[in-house]
C-alpha positions as CSV (number, residue, x, y, z in Angstrom):
1,M,36.8,-96.0,-14.7
2,D,34.0,-98.2,-16.1
3,Y,31.5,-95.6,-14.9
4,E,33.2,-92.8,-16.9
5,I,33.5,-95.0,-20.0
6,T,29.8,-96.0,-19.9
7,L,28.8,-92.3,-19.4
8,L,31.0,-91.1,-22.3
9,T,29.6,-93.8,-24.5
10,G,26.1,-92.8,-23.7
11,M,26.9,-89.2,-24.3
12,A,28.3,-90.0,-27.8
13,I,25.2,-91.9,-28.7
14,A,23.0,-89.1,-27.5
15,V,24.9,-86.6,-29.6
16,M,24.5,-88.7,-32.7
17,F,20.8,-89.1,-32.1
18,A,20.2,-85.4,-31.4
19,L,22.2,-84.3,-34.5
20,S,20.2,-86.7,-36.6
21,L,17.0,-84.9,-35.6
22,N,18.7,-81.5,-35.9
23,L,19.3,-82.3,-39.6
24,I,15.6,-82.7,-40.2
25,T,14.1,-80.2,-37.8
26,G,16.9,-77.7,-37.4
27,F,18.3,-77.6,-40.9
28,C,15.1,-78.3,-43.0
29,G,12.4,-77.1,-40.6
30,Q,10.5,-80.4,-40.7
31,I,9.0,-81.0,-37.3
32,S,9.3,-84.6,-36.1
33,L,7.8,-85.9,-32.9
34,G,8.5,-89.6,-33.7
35,H,12.2,-89.6,-34.2
36,A,12.8,-92.3,-31.6
37,A,11.1,-94.8,-34.0
38,F,13.9,-94.6,-36.4
39,Q,16.5,-95.1,-33.7
40,G,14.4,-98.1,-32.7
41,V,14.5,-99.5,-36.2
42,G,18.3,-99.3,-36.2
43,A,18.5,-100.8,-32.7
44,Y,16.3,-103.8,-33.5
45,A,18.0,-104.3,-36.9
46,A,21.4,-104.4,-35.3
47,A,20.3,-106.6,-32.4
48,M,18.6,-109.2,-34.6
49,L,21.5,-109.3,-37.1
50,G,23.9,-109.5,-34.3
51,K,22.1,-112.5,-32.8
52,A,22.1,-114.0,-36.3
53,G,25.9,-114.0,-36.3
54,W,26.7,-110.7,-38.0
55,P,29.7,-108.8,-36.6
56,F,29.0,-105.5,-35.0
57,L,30.5,-103.3,-37.6
58,A,28.5,-105.1,-40.3
59,T,25.3,-104.3,-38.6
60,L,25.9,-100.5,-38.7
61,P,25.3,-99.9,-42.4
62,A,22.3,-102.3,-42.4
63,A,20.7,-100.4,-39.5
64,M,21.3,-97.1,-41.3
65,L,19.9,-98.4,-44.5
66,L,16.7,-99.8,-42.9
67,A,16.1,-96.7,-40.9
68,G,16.8,-94.5,-43.9
69,V,14.4,-96.4,-46.1
70,L,11.7,-96.1,-43.4
71,G,12.5,-92.4,-43.2
72,V,12.0,-92.0,-47.0
73,I,8.6,-93.8,-46.7
74,V,7.5,-91.5,-43.9
75,G,8.9,-88.5,-45.8
76,L,6.8,-89.5,-48.9
77,A,3.7,-89.7,-46.7
78,S,4.5,-86.3,-45.2
79,L,5.2,-84.3,-48.3
80,R,1.6,-82.9,-48.5
81,V,1.5,-81.8,-44.8
82,R,3.3,-79.1,-42.9
83,D,3.7,-77.7,-39.4
84,D,1.2,-79.1,-36.9
85,F,-0.1,-81.8,-39.3
86,L,3.5,-83.0,-40.0
87,A,4.1,-83.2,-36.3
88,I,1.0,-85.3,-35.8
89,T,2.0,-87.5,-38.7
90,T,5.4,-88.2,-37.3
91,M,4.0,-88.7,-33.8
92,G,1.8,-91.4,-35.2
93,V,4.9,-93.2,-36.5
94,V,6.4,-93.8,-33.1
95,F,3.1,-95.1,-31.7
96,L,2.8,-97.4,-34.7
97,F,6.4,-98.6,-34.2
98,V,5.9,-99.4,-30.5
99,G,2.6,-101.1,-31.2
100,V,4.1,-103.3,-33.9
101,V,7.1,-104.3,-31.8
102,R,5.1,-105.2,-28.8
103,Q,2.8,-107.5,-30.9
104,Q,5.6,-109.4,-32.7
105,D,7.2,-112.3,-30.9
106,V,10.0,-112.4,-33.5
107,L,10.9,-108.9,-32.2
108,G,10.8,-109.9,-28.6
109,G,7.3,-108.6,-28.0
110,E,6.7,-107.1,-24.5
111,L,9.9,-108.7,-23.2
112,G,12.2,-107.0,-25.7
113,I,15.4,-108.5,-27.1
114,S,18.1,-109.6,-24.6
115,G,21.3,-111.5,-25.1
116,I,22.6,-109.1,-27.7
117,P,26.1,-110.4,-28.6
118,D,29.2,-108.7,-27.4
119,H,30.7,-106.2,-29.9
120,G,34.2,-107.5,-29.4
121,F,35.9,-104.2,-28.7
122,G,35.8,-104.2,-24.9
123,K,34.3,-101.2,-23.0
124,L,37.1,-98.8,-23.8
125,G,37.3,-99.9,-27.5
126,F,33.6,-99.6,-27.9
127,M,33.6,-96.1,-26.4
128,L,36.3,-95.0,-28.8
129,V,34.4,-96.5,-31.8
130,A,31.2,-94.6,-30.6
131,M,33.1,-91.4,-30.2
132,L,34.7,-91.8,-33.7
133,A,31.2,-92.3,-35.1
134,C,30.0,-89.3,-33.2
135,V,32.8,-87.2,-34.7
136,L,32.0,-88.3,-38.2
137,V,28.3,-87.4,-37.6
138,V,29.4,-83.9,-36.4
139,L,31.6,-83.4,-39.4
140,L,28.9,-84.6,-41.8
141,S,26.4,-82.1,-40.1
142,V,28.9,-79.2,-40.4
143,H,29.6,-80.2,-44.1
144,I,25.9,-80.3,-45.0
145,R,25.3,-77.0,-43.2
146,R,27.9,-75.3,-45.2
147,A,27.2,-77.0,-48.5
148,W,24.6,-76.2,-51.2
149,M,22.2,-78.7,-49.7
150,G,22.4,-77.0,-46.4
151,R,21.5,-73.7,-48.0
152,V,18.5,-75.2,-49.7
153,F,17.5,-76.8,-46.4
154,N,17.7,-73.4,-44.7
155,G,15.6,-71.8,-47.5
156,I,12.9,-74.5,-47.1
157,A,12.8,-73.9,-43.4
158,E,12.5,-70.2,-43.9
159,D,10.0,-70.0,-46.8
160,E,9.1,-73.2,-48.6
161,D,6.8,-71.5,-51.1
162,T,9.6,-69.0,-52.2
163,M,11.9,-71.9,-52.8
164,R,9.4,-73.5,-55.1
165,V,9.1,-70.3,-57.0
166,L,12.8,-70.2,-57.4
167,G,12.7,-73.7,-59.1
168,I,14.0,-75.7,-56.2
169,D,12.7,-79.3,-56.1
170,V,11.4,-79.0,-52.5
171,P,10.1,-82.6,-52.2
172,R,13.4,-84.0,-53.2
173,Y,15.3,-82.1,-50.6
174,K,12.7,-82.8,-47.9
175,L,13.2,-86.5,-48.7
176,A,16.9,-86.1,-48.6
177,A,16.7,-84.6,-45.1
178,F,14.5,-87.4,-43.9
179,A,16.7,-90.1,-45.5
180,I,20.0,-88.7,-44.0
181,G,18.5,-87.8,-40.6
182,T,16.7,-91.1,-40.1
183,A,19.8,-93.1,-41.3
184,L,21.9,-91.4,-38.7
185,A,19.2,-92.1,-36.1
186,G,19.5,-95.8,-37.1
187,L,23.2,-95.6,-36.6
188,S,22.7,-94.3,-33.0
189,G,20.2,-97.0,-32.4
190,A,22.7,-99.7,-33.4
191,F,25.2,-98.3,-31.0
192,L,22.6,-98.1,-28.3
193,A,21.6,-101.7,-28.7
194,Y,25.1,-103.0,-28.3
195,H,25.7,-100.5,-25.5
196,L,22.7,-101.6,-23.4
197,Q,22.9,-105.3,-24.5
198,F,19.1,-105.2,-24.2
199,I,16.3,-103.3,-26.0
200,G,12.6,-103.1,-25.6
201,A,9.8,-101.0,-27.1
202,D,9.9,-98.6,-24.1
203,N,13.4,-97.5,-25.2
204,F,12.0,-95.9,-28.3
205,G,8.6,-94.4,-27.3
206,F,7.1,-91.0,-27.5
207,I,8.9,-89.8,-24.4
208,E,12.3,-90.5,-26.0
209,S,11.2,-88.5,-29.1
210,I,10.4,-85.5,-26.9
211,T,13.6,-86.0,-25.0
212,V,15.7,-85.7,-28.1
213,L,13.6,-82.8,-29.4
214,S,14.4,-81.1,-26.0
215,M,18.1,-81.5,-26.7
216,V,17.7,-79.8,-30.1
217,V,15.6,-76.9,-28.8
218,V,17.8,-76.3,-25.7
219,G,21.0,-76.4,-27.8
220,G,19.6,-74.2,-30.5
221,I,17.6,-75.4,-33.5
222,G,19.9,-75.7,-36.4
223,S,23.1,-75.1,-34.5
224,V,25.6,-78.0,-34.6
225,P,27.8,-76.9,-31.7
226,G,24.7,-76.0,-29.6
227,V,23.0,-79.3,-30.1
228,L,26.2,-81.2,-29.5
229,V,26.7,-79.5,-26.1
230,A,23.1,-79.7,-25.1
231,A,22.8,-83.4,-26.0
232,A,26.0,-84.3,-24.1
233,L,24.9,-82.3,-21.0
234,L,21.3,-83.4,-20.9
235,S,22.2,-87.1,-21.4
236,A,24.6,-86.9,-18.5
237,L,22.4,-85.0,-16.1
238,P,20.5,-88.1,-14.8
239,A,23.9,-89.8,-14.1
240,W,25.4,-86.7,-12.4
241,F,22.3,-85.9,-10.3
242,Q,20.5,-89.2,-9.4
243,F,17.3,-87.5,-8.3
244,I,16.8,-86.1,-11.9
245,G,16.2,-89.7,-13.1
246,D,12.8,-89.7,-11.5
247,Y,11.9,-86.2,-12.7
248,K,13.6,-86.2,-16.1
249,L,10.5,-85.1,-18.0
250,L,9.8,-82.4,-15.5
251,V,13.4,-81.1,-15.8
252,Y,13.4,-81.3,-19.6
253,G,10.0,-79.6,-19.8
254,G,11.2,-76.9,-17.5
255,L,14.3,-76.3,-19.6
256,L,12.2,-76.2,-22.8
257,F,9.9,-73.6,-21.2
258,L,12.7,-71.4,-20.0
259,M,14.5,-71.6,-23.4
260,M,11.4,-70.8,-25.4
261,R,10.6,-67.9,-23.0
262,F,14.0,-66.3,-22.6
263,S,16.1,-67.7,-25.4
264,P,14.1,-69.2,-28.4
265,E,17.4,-69.7,-30.2
266,G,18.6,-72.0,-27.4
267,M,22.1,-72.0,-25.9
268,A,23.6,-71.0,-29.3
269,G,21.5,-67.9,-29.4
270,L,22.2,-67.1,-25.8
271,V,26.0,-67.3,-26.4
272,R,25.7,-65.1,-29.4
273,R,23.8,-62.4,-27.4
274,L,26.3,-62.5,-24.6
275,R,29.2,-62.2,-27.1
276,G,27.3,-59.3,-28.8
277,A,26.8,-57.6,-25.4
278,G,30.5,-58.1,-24.5
279,A,31.6,-56.6,-27.9
280,A,29.3,-53.6,-27.4
281,R,30.8,-52.9,-24.0
282,E,34.3,-53.2,-25.3
283,G,33.3,-50.8,-28.1
284,A,31.8,-48.3,-25.6
285,R,35.2,-48.2,-23.8
């Protein structure tokens, strides 16, 4: 039973993390290759506050706030760049984060932070809290997608220049996407810190950024249900198939290649095409 609880907790955290990137890259079209840095900020904030005596639930808003503020700062620095240049800029953030963490003894340095206090909920209780947080993130994503903000995000992703001509304050909405997305990444980081009970710089490096991007692409960029399913499945694969742990990057890279080659819209697009084909066959009858 402990194994299943641990697995479900990890899946819930992965879904939160993937949906946080989907809000930036999927909804607003802002490519981010350094998203793990924001999860790391949330994790380190929660770990250090927890060791300072803060209760677990009190560390969550603090982790979100700190990660969100960093997201706004990065967003401000990225307003003048697009596409490949934006990707390179955000990629630099994760390398900067890892470098700073490894050089600061107060952050655990190369050894990381161990002895993170117990959250006080027990394994089952913590899983339920993580799943509740995951559900709230899913509902928030769906709400934003359907709201005016989501429509503006989609317009920016499709044609930023046209949105400017229409009078939309594009920088404001870009910053909003970065702020919300990175705050949610910080939330997932806080849960991850208490889940693992130990964190180090290697937990939030470039590889982790590519891993979460793979979840978004495989699920379908911009699709909440698709990203949810892909994040849950891909996070569980190494546990279900032990050999994948040693070849995770190879497996994820292969999935990315296959999706971009045969279904650029990810699992969500594949499902839509299959439904369309099924409806066409029914109509032909």
